[in-house]
N, C-alpha and C positions, 0 to 999 in steps of 0.2 A: 330508519333506513340508512344504510351506508352511503357515503357520497359517491357520485358517479364521476369519474375523471373526464368524461366527455363533456359534461355540462357544468358550468359555473354560473351562479347567480350574479348578474351584473350589478353595477352600481345603481342605486335608485334612480328611476327616470320618471317622466311625467305620468305614465300609466304602467300597470302591471303587464298589459299586452305588449307595450314597447320593450319591457324588460325581457319578455320571452323571445320576441323577435331578435333582439340584440344578442341574447345567449345563443340562439341557433346560428346567427350570422357569425359570431365569434368562433363557434365550433367548426363551422365550414371553412373560415379563413385560416384557422390554425390546423386544419386537416384532421381534427379529432372526429369529425363527421365527414364521410366521403360519399360520392354518388352511389346510390343503391342501398345505403345503410338503412336499417330499420330504426325509426325514432321510438323511444320508450313510450309505453301507453300513457294516456292522459293523466291518470292518477299519479303514476310514478313521476312523470315530468313536473306535475304541479308541486309535489313534495320536494323534489330536487331543487326547484327554482323558487320555492317559498311563495307561490301565488295560488290563486283559486283555479278550479277546473274551468270556469267560464273564461278566464283570461287565456288559458291554454287553447281552448276551442277557437276563440277569436283570433289568436295569433296564427293558428294553423290555417284558418280561412284566408288570412292575409298572405301567408307564405304560399298557399296553394294558388291563389289568384295571380301571383307573380311568377308562378312556374318553378318555385324553389323546391317544393315537395309534391309528392303524389299521394293522395289519400285513396286507399283501396278499401272499399267497403267490405267488411268481414275478414280482412287480411291484416291491415295495419297502415301506418303512415311511413313513407320512405322518402329519402332524399332523391330528388329527380336525377335521372341518369343521362339526360341529354340537355344541351343548351337550348333555351327556348327564348323566342323574341320577347315574351312577356317579362323576362328578367330585366329588360330595359325600361319597363313601364315606370318605375320610380324616377328614373332620369327624365322620362317624358314629362311627368307631372312637375318635376322641378323646373324644367325648361319653360313650361307653360306659365307657371306662376312667377318666374323670374323676369318675364317680359322680353326674352331673347327675340331680336328681330330676324327677319328672313335673311338678311345679309350675313349674320353670324351663323345661321344654319347652313347657308351655302358654303361658307368657309369650312364648317365641320364636314360637309359632304366631300369637298376637295381633299381634305386631310385623310379621310377614310378611303376615298376612292383611289388615291395615289397608292396607299398600302395594298388595296385590293389588286391593282394592276401588278404590283411587285410580286404578290403571292401567286397570281395566275402564271406569270412568266416563270417563276421558280418551279411550279408544278408541271409546266409544259416541258421542262427538261427531262422528265421521266414519264409523262402521261400525255400523249398526243391527243387523247380524246377529250381533254378538259374543255376544249373550245366548241365542241359539237353542239351542245345545247345553246350556247350563245349565238352561234351561226344560225341555227334554226329559228331562234327567237327574233333575231334581226331580220331574217328572211320574211317571217310572218308580218313584222312591223312594216317592212318596205312594201310588201304586197298590199297591205291595208292602205298605206299612203297612196299607192298608185291607183287603187280601185275606189277608195272612199276618202279622198283628200279633204281634210277639214272636219271629218267626223270624229270628234274627240271621244265620244261615248264608245266607239269601237276601238280607237287607237290607244286610249289610256291603259286598258288591261294588258295590251300587248307590250306597251312601253314598260309597264311594271314587271311583266314577265321577263323582259330583256334584262332588267336590273337584277331580278331574282336569279336568273341564270348566271349572271356575272358573279354574284355572291357565291353561288354553288361551285363555280369554276375555281375558286380559291382552294377548295378541299379542306377548308377550316370552318367548322360549324359555328364557332363563336364569332368569327369575323363575318360569316354569312348572316348571322342574326343581327349583328351590330349594323351592317350595311343595310339590311332590310329595315331596321329601325330608323336609320337616317333618311332613307327614301320615303318611308311612311310620313315622317315629319314634313317633308317637302312636297308630298303629293298634291296638296292644294295649289301649289304654284306651277305644277307641271302643265305644259302645253304640247302634247304629242305632235310630232311632225317637224317641229322647229329644230330638234336636235338629231334628226334622222341621219344627216350626212356625217356628223361627228360620231354617231354610233357605228356607222359603217367604217369610218376611218379607224376607229378603235379596234374593231374586229380584224381589219386588214393588218394593222400594226402588230397585234398580238400573234396573228398567223405567221408573220415574218420574224417574230421574236424581237421586234424593234421597240425597245422600252422608250427611247426618246420620242418616237412618233406617237406611241400610245399615250404618253403623258401630255404631249402637245394636243392630242384630240380631247383629252379631259379638260385642259385649259381653255380650248376653243369652246367647248360645251359650256364651260363656266361663264365665258363672255356672253354667249347667247342667253343663258339663263338670267344673268344679271340684267341684261337689256330688257328682257320680257318683264322682269319684276319692276324695273324702273318705269316702263310704259304703263304697267298696271297701276302703279302709284300715281303717276301723272294723270291717268284717266279718272281716278277716283277723287283727285283733288282739283282737277281743272274745271 
């Protein structure tokens, strides 16, 4: 079989499966494979990469689990066409095994959330509707707090919905998924209700197109969050 310019066998790695995953990744990075492209059949790919069919199947399962490819039964295997939160799962596992503490994750949230605010403000210059979902999500959270104060089981989904709306307000699918990934990491530390005022301040600042006030709301939320984390640590060690 003639060589395929899209795929190149990588340097020998620990396993043949890793070799296949690396070859697909390299093709994506170098744009030899693009979203929506059909990946060659199992047999052809095995010959191109000099590995067994079993290794191809296992590699495809891994890539599918991480949202890199779409396996369509009876049709073929395609490069995914939309960013997916599963793409950040490898980073999640790396963070888990690296022993990153909550303080480092909060710093990551601040870094990402600052960029999210900037993108929302940029979008508001041409799309006034960008904040509607955020306003509605905040309204639902505020109503829940007024009617069911202290009920975390009811408030947490609404708090998560607010952050999801915030990500969508950027108009950037990749950033939306990255932000959702960060919030998912920190979900176990969230205590809905404690940040309600800062959520409201953030929405008001964005409505006024006041970047300084919006960033101040994020920093204030950070202070509250760190305080809750400290209290929780002291409670478990005291």
